[in-house]
PAZAPA-4460 file (N, C-alpha, C; in steps of 0.05 Angstrom, whole numbers, plus 32768, in hexadecimal, padded with zeros to 4 digits):
% residues 293
    n_x    n_y    n_z   ca_x   ca_y   ca_z    c_x    c_y    c_z   seq   type   mol
   7C04   7B78   7E0B   7C00   7B81   7E26   7C07   7B6B   7E3A     1      M     A
   7BFF   7B52   7E34   7C06   7B3C   7E46   7C24   7B38   7E47     2      I     A
   7C31   7B3C   7E31   7C4F   7B3A   7E30   7C5B   7B4F   7E41     3      A     A
   7C4F   7B67   7E41   7C5A   7B7D   7E51   7C56   7B77   7E6E     4      E     A
   7C3F   7B6B   7E76   7C3B   7B63   7E91   7C4F   7B4F   7E9A     5      L     A
   7C54   7B3B   7E89   7C66   7B26   7E90   7C83   7B31   7E94     6      S     A
   7C8A   7B44   7E84   7CA5   7B4F   7E86   7CAA   7B5E   7EA1     7      S     A
   7C95   7B68   7EAE   7C98   7B77   7EC7   7C9B   7B64   7EDF     8      T     A
   7C91   7B4B   7EDC   7C92   7B38   7EF2   7C7D   7B3E   7F07     9      G     A
   7C6A   7B4F   7F01   7C54   7B56   7F14   7C3A   7B4C   7F0A    10      K     A
   7C26   7B4C   7F1D   7C0B   7B43   7F16   7BFB   7B58   7F08    11      D     A
   7C06   7B71   7F09   7BF7   7B87   7EFD   7C0B   7B9C   7EF2    12      Y     A
   7C01   7BAD   7EE2   7C11   7BC2   7ED6   7C03   7BDD   7ED9    13      L     A
   7C11   7BF1   7EE4   7C06   7C0C   7EE7   7C14   7C1F   7ED4    14      E     A
   7C04   7C31   7EC8   7C0F   7C45   7EB6   7BFC   7C5C   7EB3    15      R     A
   7C06   7C72   7EAA   7BF6   7C89   7EA4   7BF3   7C8C   7E86    16      E     A
   7BDA   7C93   7E7E   7BD4   7C96   7E62   7BC6   7CB1   7E5D    17      V     A
   7BD0   7CC0   7E4A   7BC3   7CD9   7E43   7BB1   7CD5   7E2B    18      A     A
   7B98   7CDF   7E2F   7B84   7CDD   7E19   7B7A   7CFA   7E15    19      V     A
   7B84   7D07   7E01   7B7E   7D23   7DFD   7B89   7D33   7E14    20      G     A
   7B76   7D43   7E21   7B7E   7D53   7E38   7B7C   7D44   7E52    21      D     A
   7B73   7D2C   7E51   7B6E   7D1C   7E6A   7B85   7D08   7E6F    22      L     A
   7B89   7D03   7E88   7B9E   7CF0   7E90   7B92   7CDA   7EA1    23      I     A
   7B97   7CC1   7E9A   7B8B   7CAB   7EA8   7BA1   7C9A   7EB4    24      Y     A
   7B9B   7C8E   7ECB   7BAD   7C7B   7ED7   7BA1   7C5F   7ED2    25      E     A
   7BB0   7C4E   7EC5   7BA6   7C33   7EBE   7BB3   7C1E   7ED0    26      Q     A
   7BA3   7C0B   7ED9   7BAE   7BF4   7EE6   7BA5   7BDC   7ED6    27      Q     A
   7BB8   7BCE   7ECB   7BB3   7BB7   7EB9   7BBB   7B9D   7EC7    28      I     A
   7BA9   7B8A   7EC8   7BB0   7B70   7ED5   7BA5   7B5A   7EC3    29      S     A
   7BB3   7B43   7EC3   7BAC   7B2C   7EB3   7B9E   7B18   7EC5    30      F     A
   7B87   7B0E   7EBC   7B77   7AFA   7ECA   7B7B   7ADF   7EBC    31      I     A
   7B8D   7ACE   7EC5   7B93   7AB5   7EB7   7B7B   7AA3   7EB3    32      P     A
   7B6A   7AA0   7EC8   7B54   7A8D   7EC6   7B3F   7A95   7EB2    33      E     A
   7B3E   7AAF   7EAC   7B2B   7AB9   7E98   7B38   7AC0   7E7E    34      A     A
   7B53   7ABD   7E7E   7B63   7AC4   7E67   7B5B   7AE0   7E5C    35      D     A
   7B5A   7AF2   7E70   7B53   7B0D   7E69   7B66   7B21   7E77    36      R     A
   7B65   7B3A   7E6C   7B73   7B50   7E79   7B5F   7B64   7E84    37      V     A
   7B63   7B6B   7E9D   7B51   7B7E   7EAA   7B5F   7B99   7EAB    38      R     A
   7B51   7BAE   7EA3   7B5C   7BC9   7EA3   7B4B   7BDB   7EB3    39      I     A
   7B56   7BE8   7EC8   7B49   7BFD   7ED8   7B54   7C18   7ECF    40      Y     A
   7B43   7C2B   7ECB   7B4B   7C46   7EC3   7B41   7C5A   7ED8    41      C     A
   7B52   7C6C   7EE0   7B4B   7C81   7EF3   7B53   7C9C   7EE7    42      L     A
   7B41   7CAE   7EE6   7B47   7CC9   7EDC   7B57   7CD9   7EF1    43      D     A
   7B70   7CDE   7EEB   7B81   7CED   7EFF   7B89   7D08   7EF4    44      I     A
   7B79   7D12   7EE1   7B80   7D2C   7ED4   7B82   7D42   7EE9    45      T     A
   7B6E   7D44   7EFA   7B6E   7D5A   7F0E   7B85   7D57   7F21    46      E     A
   7B8B   7D3F   7F29   7BA2   7D3B   7F3C   7BBC   7D43   7F2F    47      R     A
   7BC0   7D3C   7F16   7BD9   7D43   7F08   7BDB   7D61   7F04    48      K     A
   7BC4   7D6E   7EFE   7BC4   7D8B   7EFB   7BCB   7D98   7F16    49      R     A
   7BBF   7D8D   7F2C   7BC5   7D98   7F46   7BE2   7D94   7F4E    50      A     A
   7BEE   7D7D   7F47   7C0A   7D78   7F4C   7C1B   7D8C   7F3D    51      D     A
   7C14   7D90   7F24   7C24   7DA3   7F13   7C22   7DBF   7F1E    52      A     A
   7C0A   7DC7   7F27   7C06   7DE2   7F33   7C16   7DE5   7F4C    53      A     A
   7C16   7DCF   7F5D   7C26   7DD0   7F76   7C43   7DD3   7F70    54      L     A
   7C4E   7DC4   7F5D   7C6A   7DC6   7F56   7C71   7DE2   7F4C    55      R     A
   7C5F   7DED   7F3C   7C63   7E08   7F32   7C63   7E1C   7F48    56      A     A
   7C51   7E18   7F5C   7C4F   7E2A   7F73   7C68   7E28   7F84    57      S     A
   7C72   7E10   7F88   7C8A   7E0C   7F98   7CA2   7E19   7F8B    58      E     A
   7CA3   7E16   7F70   7CB9   7E22   7F61   7CB8   7E41   7F64    59      K     A
   7CA0   7E4C   7F62   7C9D   7E69   7F64   7CA5   7E72   7F80    60      A     A
   7C9D   7E63   7F95   7CA4   7E6A   7FB0   7CC2   7E69   7FB5    61      L     A
   7CCF   7E55   7FA9   7CEC   7E52   7FAB   7CFA   7E6B   7F9E    62      R     A
   7CF0   7E72   7F87   7CFB   7E89   7F78   7CF7   7EA3   7F88    63      Q     A
   7CDF   7EA5   7F94   7CD9   7EBD   7FA5   7CEC   7EBD   7FBD    64      L     A
   7CEE   7EA6   7FCA   7D00   7EA5   7FE2   7D1C   7EAC   7FDB    65      S     A
   7D26   7EA1   7FC4   7D41   7EA7   7FBB   7D44   7EC5   7FB6    66      S     A
   7D31   7ED1   7FAA   7D32   7EEE   7FA4   7D32   7EFE   7FBE    67      R     A
   7D21   7EF6   7FD1   7D20   7F04   7FEB   7D3A   7F03   7FFA    68      L     A
   7D47   7EEB   7FFA   7D61   7EE9   8007   7D76   7EFA   7FFA    69      L     A
   7D75   7EFB   7FDF   7D87   7F0C   7FD0   7D83   7F29   7FD7    70      Q     A
   7D6A   7F32   7FD8   7D64   7F4D   7FDF   7D6C   7F53   7FFC    71      L     A
   7D69   7F40   800D   7D71   7F43   8029   7D8F   7F48   802B    72      Q     A
   7D9E   7F38   801D   7DBB   7F3C   801D   7DC3   7F56   8012    73      D     A
   7DB6   7F5E   7FFC   7DBC   7F78   7FF0   7DB6   7F8F   8003    74      E     A
   7D9F   7F8D   8011   7D97   7FA2   8023   7DAA   7FA3   803B    75      E     A
   7DB2   7F8B   8045   7DC6   7F8B   805B   7DE0   7F98   8052    76      R     A
   7DE9   7F93   803A   7E01   7F9F   8030   7DFE   7FBD   802E    77      R     A
   7DE7   7FC6   8024   7DE2   7FE3   8021   7DE1   7FF1   803D    78      R     A
   7DD3   7FE4   8050   7DD0   7FF0   806A   7DEB   7FF1   8078    79      M     A
   7DFB   7FDC   8075   7E16   7FDB   8081   7E27   7FF2   8076    80      A     A
   7E25   7FF6   805C   7E35   800B   8050   7E2C   8027   805A    81      R     A
   7E11   802B   805C   7E07   8044   8065   7E0F   8049   8082    82      E     A
   7E0E   8035   8093   7E15   8038   80AF   7E33   803F   80B1    83      L     A
   7E43   8032   80A1   7E60   8036   80A3   7E68   8051   8097    84      H     A
   7E5D   8057   807F   7E66   806F   8071   7E59   8089   807B    85      D     A
   7E40   8087   8085   7E32   809E   808E   7E30   80A1   80AC    86      S     A
   7E20   8090   80B8   7E1D   8092   80D5   7E37   808E   80E4    87      T     A
   7E47   807B   80DC   7E60   8076   80E9   7E73   808D   80E7    88      G     A
   7E74   809A   80D0   7E86   80B1   80CC   7E7C   80C9   80DD    89      Q     A
   7E62   80CD   80DF   7E57   80E3   80EF   7E5E   80DF   810D    90      I     A
   7E5B   80C6   8116   7E62   80C0   8132   7E80   80C3   8137    91      L     A
   7E90   80BB   8124   7EAD   80BF   8127   7EB4   80DD   8129    92      T     A
   7EA7   80ED   8118   7EAC   810A   8119   7EA3   8116   8134    93      A     A
   7E8B   810C   813D   7E81   8116   8157   7E94   810F   816E    94      L     A
   7E9E   80F7   816D   7EB1   80EE   8182   7ECA   8100   8182    95      T     A
   7ED4   8105   816A   7EEC   8116   8167   7EE7   8132   8172    96      M     A
   7ED0   813E   816B   7ECA   8159   8173   7EC6   815A   8192    97      K     A
   7EBA   8146   819D   7EB7   8146   81BA   7ED2   8143   81C8    98      L     A
   7EE4   8134   81BB   7EFF   8132   81C6   7F0E   814C   81C5    99      G     A
   7F0B   815A   81AE   7F18   8174   81AC   7F0C   8188   81C0   100      V     A
   7EF2   8187   81C3   7EE5   8199   81D6   7EEE   8194   81F2   101      L     A
   7EF1   817B   81F9   7EFA   8174   8214   7F16   817E   821A   102      R     A
   7F27   817C   8205   7F43   8185   8209   7F47   81A3   8208   103      R     A
   7F34   81B1   81FA   7F38   81CD   81F5   7F2B   81DF   820A   104      S     A
   7F17   81D6   8217   7F09   81E7   822B   7F1B   81EA   8244   105      V     A
   7F16   8200   8251   7F26   8205   826A   7F1A   81F5   8281   106      G     A
   7F1F   81FE   8298   7F16   81F0   82B0   7EF7   81EF   82B0   107      A     A
   7EEC   81D8   82B4   7ECF   81D4   82B5   7EC7   81CB   82D1   108      L     A
   7EAF   81D1   82D8   7EA5   81C7   82F1   7EA2   81A9   82EF   109      D     A
   7EA1   819B   8305   7EA0   817E   8306   7E88   8173   82F6   110      I     A
   7E71   817F   82F8   7E59   8175   82EB   7E5C   8177   82CC   111      K     A
   7E66   818E   82C3   7E69   8192   82A6   7E7E   817F   829B   112      T     A
   7E95   817D   82A9   7EAA   816B   82A0   7EA1   814E   829F   113      S     A
   7E91   8146   82B2   7E87   812A   82B2   7E74   8126   829B   114      K     A
   7E62   813A   8296   7E4F   8137   827F   7E5E   8136   8265   115      A     A
   7E74   8145   8262   7E83   8145   8249   7E91   812A   8245   116      L     A
   7E9C   811F   825B   7EAA   8105   825A   7E96   80EF   8253   117      S     A
   7E7E   80F0   825F   7E6A   80DC   825A   7E60   80DE   823D   118      E     A
   7E5D   80F6   8233   7E55   80FA   8217   7E69   80EE   8204   119      S     A
   7E83   80F2   8209   7E98   80E7   81F9   7E97   80C9   81FA   120      L     A
   7E94   80BE   8211   7E93   80A1   8214   7E7B   8095   8205   121      A     A
   7E64   80A2   8207   7E4C   8099   81F9   7E50   809A   81DB   122      L     A
   7E5C   80AF   81D1   7E61   80B1   81B4   7E74   809B   81AB   123      A     A
   7E89   8095   81BA   7E9B   8080   81B3   7E8D   8065   81B3   124      E     A
   7E7C   8060   81C8   7E6E   8047   81C9   7E5A   8044   81B2   125      Q     A
   7E4C   8059   81AB   7E39   8059   8195   7E48   8053   817B   126      C     A
   7E5F   805F   8177   7E6F   805B   815F   7E78   803E   815D   127      S     A
   7E80   8032   8173   7E88   8016   8172   7E71   8004   816C   128      R     A
   7E5A   8009   8178   7E42   7FF8   8173   7E38   7FFA   8156   129      E     A
   7E38   8013   814B   7E30   8016   8130   7E43   8007   811D   130      V     A
   7E5D   8009   8122   7E71   7FFA   8112   7E6C   7FDC   8114   131      R     A
   7E68   7FD2   812C   7E63   7FB5   8130   7E49   7FAD   8121   132      T     A
   7E34   7FBD   8124   7E1B   7FB6   8117   7E1E   7FB6   80F9   133      F     A
   7E2D   7FC9   80EF   7E32   7FCB   80D2   7E40   7FB1   80C8   134      S     A
   7E54   7FA8   80D7   7E63   7F91   80CF   7E52   7F77   80D2   135      Y     A
   7E40   7F77   80E6   7E2F   7F5F   80E8   7E1B   7F5D   80D2   136      L     A
   7E11   7F74   80C8   7DFF   7F74   80B1   7E0D   7F69   8098   137      L     A
   7E25   7F72   8094   7E35   7F67   807D   7E52   7F6C   8082   138      H     A
   7E61   7F58   808B   7E7D   7F5C   8092   7E8E   7F61   8079   139      P     A
   7E9C   7F78   8078   7EAC   7F7E   8060   7EC2   7F69   805B   140      P     A
   7ECB   7F5C   8070   7EE0   7F47   806D   7ED6   7F31   805B   141      L     A
   7EBC   7F2C   805A   7EB1   7F16   804A   7EB7   7F1C   802C   142      L     A
   7EB4   7F35   8024   7EB9   7F3C   8008   7ED7   7F3F   8003   143      D     A
   7EE5   7F4B   8017   7F01   7F52   8012   7F15   7F3A   8015   144      E     A
   7F10   7F29   8029   7F24   7F14   802F   7F18   7EF8   802F   145      E     A
   7EFD   7EF6   802F   7EF1   7EDC   802D   7EE6   7ED1   8047   146      G     A
   7EDB   7EB8   8045   7ECD   7EAC   805B   7EDE   7EA8   8074   147      L     A
   7EF6   7E9E   8071   7F07   7E97   8088   7F0C   7EB0   8099   148      A     A
   7F13   7EC6   808D   7F19   7EDE   809C   7F00   7EEA   80A9   149      S     A
   7EE9   7EE9   809A   7ED0   7EF4   80A4   7EC7   7EE3   80BC   150      A     A
   7ECA   7EC9   80BB   7EC2   7EB8   80D2   7ED4   7EBD   80EA   151      L     A
   7EEE   7EC1   80E5   7F00   7EC6   80FB   7EF8   7EE0   8109   152      G     A
   7EF2   7EF5   80FA   7EE9   7F0E   8106   7ECF   7F0B   8115   153      W     A
   7EBC   7EFC   8109   7EA2   7EFA   8116   7EA4   7EE9   812F   154      Y     A
   7EB3   7ED4   812F   7EB5   7EC3   8147   7EC2   7ED2   815E   155      V     A
   7ED6   7EE2   8157   7EE3   7EF2   816C   7ED0   7F05   8179   156      E     A
   7EC0   7F13   8169   7EAC   7F26   8173   7E96   7F18   8182   157      G     A
   7E8D   7F01   8178   7E77   7EF2   8185   7E80   7EE8   81A1   158      F     A
   7E98   7EDE   81A3   7EA2   7ED5   81BD   7EA3   7EEC   81D1   159      T     A
   7EAC   7F04   81C7   7EAD   7F1B   81D9   7E91   7F24   81E2   160      G     A
   7E7D   7F22   81D0   7E62   7F2C   81D7   7E53   7F18   81E7   161      R     A
   7E57   7EFE   81E2   7E46   7EE9   81EF   7E53   7EDB   8206   162      S     A
   7E6E   7EDB   8207   7E7C   7ECB   821C   7E7E   7EAE   8215   163      G     A
   7E74   7EA6   81FE   7E75   7E8A   81F5   7E90   7E85   81E7   164      I     A
   7E9F   7E71   81F0   7EB8   7E6A   81E3   7EB3   7E5B   81C9   165      N     A
   7EBE   7E66   81B3   7EBA   7E5A   8199   7ED5   7E53   818C   166      V     A
   7ED8   7E3B   8183   7EF0   7E32   8175   7EEA   7E31   8157   167      E     A
   7EF9   7E3F   8148   7EF6   7E3F   812A   7F0D   7E31   811D   168      L     A
   7F06   7E1D   810D   7F1A   7E0D   80FF   7F15   7E10   80E1   169      D     A
   7F27   7E1F   80D4   7F26   7E22   80B7   7F42   7E1D   80AC   170      V     A
   7F44   7E0C   8098   7F5E   7E04   808D   7F6D   7E1C   8082   171      A     A
   7F88   7E1B   8085   7F99   7E31   807B   7F94   7E35   805D   172      V     A
   7F91   7E1F   804E   7F8E   7E21   8031   7F71   7E23   8028   173      E     A
   7F5F   7E2B   8039   7F43   7E2B   8033   7F3D   7E3C   801A   174      F     A
   7F49   7E53   8017   7F45   7E63   7FFF   7F2A   7E71   7FFE   175      G     A
   7F22   7E79   7FE5   7F09   7E88   7FE1   7EF4   7E76   7FD4   176      R     A
   7EDB   7E7D   7FD8   7EC4   7E71   7FCB   7EB5   7E87   7FBD   177      L     A
   7EA0   7E7F   7FAF   7E8F   7E93   7FA2   7E81   7EA4   7FB7   178      S     A
   7E78   7EBC   7FAF   7E6B   7ECE   7FC2   7E53   7EC1   7FCE   179      Q     A
   7E43   7EB2   7FBE   7E2B   7EA5   7FC8   7E32   7E90   7FDE   180      E     A
   7E46   7E7F   7FD8   7E4D   7E6B   7FEC   7E58   7E77   8005   181      L     A
   7E69   7E8B   8003   7E75   7E97   801B   7E5F   7EA5   802B   182      E     A
   7E4D   7EB3   801E   7E37   7EC0   802D   7E25   7EAC   803B   183      M     A
   7E1E   7E96   802D   7E0D   7E82   803A   7E1A   7E75   8052   184      T     A
   7E33   7E6D   8050   7E41   7E61   8066   7E44   7E74   807D   185      L     A
   7E4A   7E8E   8077   7E4C   7EA2   808D   7E32   7EA5   809B   186      F     A
   7E1C   7EA7   808C   7E02   7EAB   8099   7DF9   7E93   80A9   187      R     A
   7E01   7E7B   80A1   7DFB   7E63   80B0   7E09   7E64   80CB   188      V     A
   7E23   7E6B   80CA   7E32   7E6D   80E3   7E26   7E83   80F5   189      V     A
   7E1F   7E9A   80E9   7E14   7EB0   80F8   7DFA   7EA7   8106   190      Q     A
   7DE8   7E9A   80F7   7DCF   7E92   8103   7DD3   7E7C   8117   191      E     A
   7DE5   7E69   8112   7DEA   7E53   8125   7DF5   7E5E   8140   192      S     A
   7E08   7E70   813F   7E13   7E7B   8157   7DFE   7E8C   8166   193      L     A
   7DEE   7E9A   8157   7DD8   7EAA   8164   7DC5   7E97   8173   194      T     A
   7DBE   7E80   8167   7DAD   7E6D   8174   7DBA   7E61   818D   195      N     A
   7DD4   7E5C   818B   7DE2   7E51   81A2   7DE1   7E65   81B9   196      I     A
   7DE5   7E7E   81B3   7DE5   7E93   81C8   7DC9   7E96   81D4   197      H     A
   7DB5   7E95   81C4   7D99   7E9A   81CD   7D8C   7E82   81DA   198      R     A
   7D92   7E6A   81D0   7D81   7E53   81D8   7D90   7E3C   81E5   199      H     A
   7DAA   7E38   81E0   7DB6   7E1E   81E7   7DC0   7E1D   8204   200      S     A
   7DC7   7E34   8210   7DD4   7E36   822A   7DF0   7E2A   8229   201      T     A
   7DFB   7E24   8211   7E15   7E19   820F   7E2B   7E2F   8214   202      G     A
   7E42   7E26   821C   7E58   7E39   8220   7E70   7E35   820D   203      R     A
   7E6E   7E20   81FD   7E83   7E1B   81E9   7E77   7E13   81CE   204      R     A
   7E84   7E1B   81B9   7E7B   7E13   819E   7E94   7E10   818C   205      A     A
   7E91   7DFF   8179   7EA6   7DFB   8165   7E9B   7DFE   8149   206      T     A
   7EAB   7E0A   8138   7EA4   7E0E   811C   7EBB   7E02   810B   207      I     A
   7EB3   7DF1   80F9   7EC7   7DE4   80E8   7EBE   7DE7   80CB   208      R     A
   7ED0   7DF0   80BA   7ECA   7DF4   809E   7EE0   7DE6   808E   209      V     A
   7ED8   7DD3   807D   7EEC   7DC4   806C   7EE1   7DC4   804F   210      V     A
   7EF3   7DC0   803C   7EEA   7DBF   8020   7EFC   7DAC   8011   211      R     A
   7EF1   7DA2   7FFB   7F01   7D93   7FE8   7EF9   7D9C   7FCC   212      D     A
   7EFF   7D8C   7FB8   7EF9   7D94   7F9D   7EDB   7D94   7F97   213      E     A
   7ECC   7D84   7FA7   7EB0   7D81   7FA0   7E9D   7D90   7FB2   214      A     A
   7EA4   7D95   7FCC   7E92   7DA1   7FDE   7EA0   7DAF   7FF5   215      E     A
   7E91   7DC0   8003   7E9A   7DCD   801B   7E87   7DC4   8031   216      V     A
   7E92   7DBE   8049   7E83   7DB4   805F   7E87   7DC6   8077   217      R     A
   7E71   7DCF   8083   7E71   7DDF   809B   7E63   7DD1   80B2   218      L     A
   7E6F   7DD2   80C9   7E64   7DC5   80E1   7E65   7DD8   80F8   219      E     A
   7E4E   7DDE   8104   7E4D   7DEF   811C   7E41   7DDF   8133   220      V     A
   7E51   7DDC   8148   7E49   7DCA   815E   7E4B   7DD9   8179   221      K     A
   7E38   7DD4   818A   7E38   7DE0   81A5   7E34   7DCB   81BB   222      D     A
   7E39   7DD3   81D4   7E37   7DC1   81EA   7E1E   7DC8   81FB   223      D     A
   7E0A   7DD3   81EF   7DF2   7DDC   81FE   7DDF   7DC5   8204   224      G     A
   7DC7   7DCD   820C   7DB3   7DBA   8215   7DA5   7DAB   81FE   225      R     A
   7DA9   7DB5   81E5   7D9D   7DA7   81CE   7D7F   7DAC   81CD   226      G     A
   7D73   7D9D   81BA   7D56   7D9E   81B6   7D4A   7D82   81B7   227      M     A
   7D32   7D80   81C2   7D25   7D66   81C2   7D1A   7D61   81A6   228      D     A
   7D10   7D49   81A1   7D08   7D41   8186   7CF1   7D52   817C   229      A     A
   7CDE   7D59   818E   7CC7   7D69   8186   7CCF   7D85   817D   230      R     A
   7CE1   7D92   818D   7CEA   7DAC   8187   7CFA   7DAC   816D   231      T     A
   7D0B   7D98   8169   7D1B   7D96   8151   7D09   7D93   8139   232      L     A
   7CF3   7D84   813C   7CE1   7D80   8125   7CD3   7D9B   811E   233      E     A
   7CCC   7DAA   8133   7CC0   7DC5   812E   7CD4   7DD8   8121   234      K     A
   7CEC   7DD7   812A   7D01   7DE7   811F   7D05   7DE1   8101   235      V     A
   7D05   7DC7   80FB   7D09   7DBF   80DF   7CF3   7DC9   80CD   236      S     A
   7CDB   7DCA   80D8   7CC4   7DD3   80C8   7CC0   7DF1   80C9   237      R     A
   7CD0   7DFF   80DA   7CCF   7E1C   80DB   7CB7   7E27   80EA   238      G     A
   7CAB   7E17   80FD   7C94   7E20   810B   7C9A   7E29   8128   239      V     A
   7CB4   7E2C   812E   7CBC   7E38   8147   7CCC   7E50   8142   240      S     A
   7CD0   7E61   8156   7CE0   7E7A   8153   7CFC   7E73   814A   241      T     A
   7D07   7E5E   8156   7D22   7E56   814F   7D23   7E4C   8132   242      L     A
   7D0D   7E40   8129   7D0D   7E34   810E   7D0C   7E48   80F8   243      G     A
   7D04   7E61   80FD   7D03   7E75   80E8   7D1E   7E7A   80DC   244      V     A
   7D32   7E7E   80EE   7D4D   7E83   80E4   7D59   7E6A   80D6   245      G     A
   7D52   7E53   80E0   7D5B   7E3A   80D4   7D4F   7E36   80B9   246      I     A
   7D36   7E3E   80B5   7D2A   7E3C   809B   7D39   7E4E   8087   247      C     A
   7D41   7E65   8090   7D51   7E76   807E   7D6C   7E6A   8077   248      G     A
   7D79   7E5D   808A   7D92   7E4F   8085   7D8D   7E38   8071   249      M     A
   7D78   7E29   8075   7D72   7E12   8064   7D6C   7E1B   8047   250      R     A
   7D5E   7E31   8045   7D57   7E3C   802B   7D70   7E45   801C   251      E     A
   7D82   7E53   8029   7D9B   7E5B   801D   7DAB   7E43   8013   252      R     A
   7DAD   7E2F   8024   7DBD   7E17   801D   7DB0   7E09   8005   253      V     A
   7D96   7E06   8006   7D87   7DF8   7FF1   7D8B   7E06   7FD6   254      W     A
   7D8B   7E20   7FD5   7D8E   7E2F   7FBC   7DA9   7E29   7FAF   255      Q     A
   7DBD   7E22   7FBF   7DD8   7E1C   7FB4   7DDC   7DFE   7FB0   256      L     A
   7DC7   7DEE   7FB2   7DC9   7DD2   7FAD   7DD5   7DC2   7FC4   257      G     A
   7DD4   7DCD   7FDC   7DE0   7DC0   7FF3   7DCC   7DB4   8006   258      G     A
   7DD7   7DAA   801D   7DC6   7D9D   8031   7DCD   7DA9   804D   259      E     A
   7DB8   7DAB   805D   7DBC   7DB4   8079   7DAF   7DA0   808B   260      L     A
   7DBE   7D97   809F   7DB4   7D83   80B3   7DB8   7D8E   80CF   261      Q     A
   7DA5   7D88   80E0   7DA7   7D90   80FC   7DA3   7D77   810E   262      I     A
   7DB7   7D72   811F   7DB5   7D5C   8132   7DB7   7D68   814E   263      E     A
   7DA6   7D5E   8160   7DA6   7D69   817B   7DA1   7D53   8190   264      S     A
   7DAE   7D57   81A6   7DAB   7D45   81BD   7DAF   7D56   81D7   265      S     A
   7DAB   7D4A   81EE   7DB1   7D59   8207   7DCD   7D62   820A   266      P     A
   7DDF   7D58   81F9   7DFB   7D60   81FA   7E02   7D77   81E7   267      R     A
   7DEE   7D7F   81D7   7DF3   7D96   81C5   7DE7   7D92   81AA   268      G     A
   7DEC   7DA5   8199   7DE0   7DA6   817E   7DF6   7DA9   8169   269      T     A
   7DF3   7D9C   8153   7E06   7D9E   813D   7DF7   7DA6   8123   270      T     A
   7E00   7DBB   8117   7DF5   7DC4   80FD   7E0A   7DBE   80E8   271      V     A
   7E02   7DAE   80D3   7E15   7DA7   80BE   7E0A   7DB0   80A3   272      T     A
   7E1B   7DBD   8094   7E14   7DC6   8079   7E29   7DBB   8065   273      V     A
   7E1F   7DB0   804F   7E30   7DA7   803A   7E27   7DB5   8020   274      V     A
   7E3A   7DC2   8013   7E34   7DD0   7FFA   7E47   7DC8   7FE4   275      L     A
   7E3C   7DC4   7FCC   7E4E   7DBD   7FB6   7E60   7DD4   7FAE   276      P     A
   7E79   7DCE   7FA6   7E8C   7DE3   7F9E   7E96   7DDE   7F82   277      T     A
   7E88   7DCD   7F72   7E91   7DC8   7F57   7E92   7DE3   7F48   278      L     A
   7EA9   7DE7   7F3B   7EAD   7E00   7F2D   7EBB   7E15   7F3E   279      G     A
   7EBD   7E10   7F58   7ECC   7E23   7F6A   7EE9   7E1C   7F68   280      E     A
   7EFA   7E30   7F6D   7F16   7E2D   7F6D   7F22   7E36   7F87   281      H     A
   7F36   7E28   7F91   7F43   7E31   7FA9   7F53   7E4A   7FA3   282      H     A
   7F4C   7E60   7FB1   7F5A   7E79   7FAC   7F71   7E7D   7FBF   283      G     A
   7F81   7E90   7FBA   7F96   7E97   7FCC   7F8D   7EAD   7FDE   284      S     A
   7F9A   7EB1   7FF5   7F92   7EC6   8007   7F9E   7EC1   8022   285      G     A
   7F9B   7ED5   8033   7FA7   7ED3   804E   7F94   7EC6   8061   286      S     A
   7F8B   7EAE   805A   7F79   7E9F   806C   7F8A   7E8D   807E   287      H     A
   7F82   7E8C   8097   7F92   7E7C   80A9   7F80   7E6D   80BC   288      C     A
   7F8C   7E5A   80CB   7F7D   7E4B   80DF   7F77   7E5E   80F6   289      D     A
   7F5D   7E63   80FB   7F56   7E76   8110   7F48   7E67   8126   290      S     A
   7F51   7E6B   813F   7F45   7E5D   8155   7F3F   7E72   816B   291      R     A
   7F28   7E70   8177   7F20   7E81   818D   7F17   7E6F   81A4   292      R     A
   7F22   7E71   81BB   7F19   7E61   81D1   7F1C   7E71   81EB   293      S     A
***
């Protein structure tokens, strides 16, 4: 034991010892003047059991969170399909019939003609909004053509709805990623732009996505008012309204072994995501550099 102490170069040695079902923490020190070894023992069985229970609980919560996000994505996909295939088709048929009715009726009084024109306009507007809502729930381009095309479509629509100028930079050779990676990156962009629109007061944003053989990196930056240190800390812990969406982003990224960082100042906020792409292959496809300004 003295030789073991000497080999550590310390005045004492700490270790855990199991005795049956009990676990002890030992602190061993050598007292040169008495030529003795002093040993303190502390029963840490309950602490170790509590630590194990906490780890098991955290693992169960992570698994539950993962399952909930998976179910959320599946439900979004189902709802998007229902809106497009059912509600959207009904509204399209209604619009067509109103159009036929308007063209086929004879001379109408001004009030009736105006009501028919307004009904047709409302049906067309409702059809457009249902189609947009369906695509926002789950953009079909994400499955059909990949992340680059889906982001290009989303950025164009977001700019039109919000008035915020967004520049999207995706390499021509970006290719395809796994469904999980593409969905996570798309949702991060979606949540980040939503937060910019609701909270930042910024008028410009940039999105940059790059990849190599080991990882894919996403950066979303705006020129808004940013967040002070206290707000940023609350957001990181998920105790603010803004932080709820960010917690969802962080959880998605964590499940894929990645990292999410948020930096903010009075000049704006930057959200950065890095995800491993080991095992992914650059696919072919009609992906191009898309810019919206």
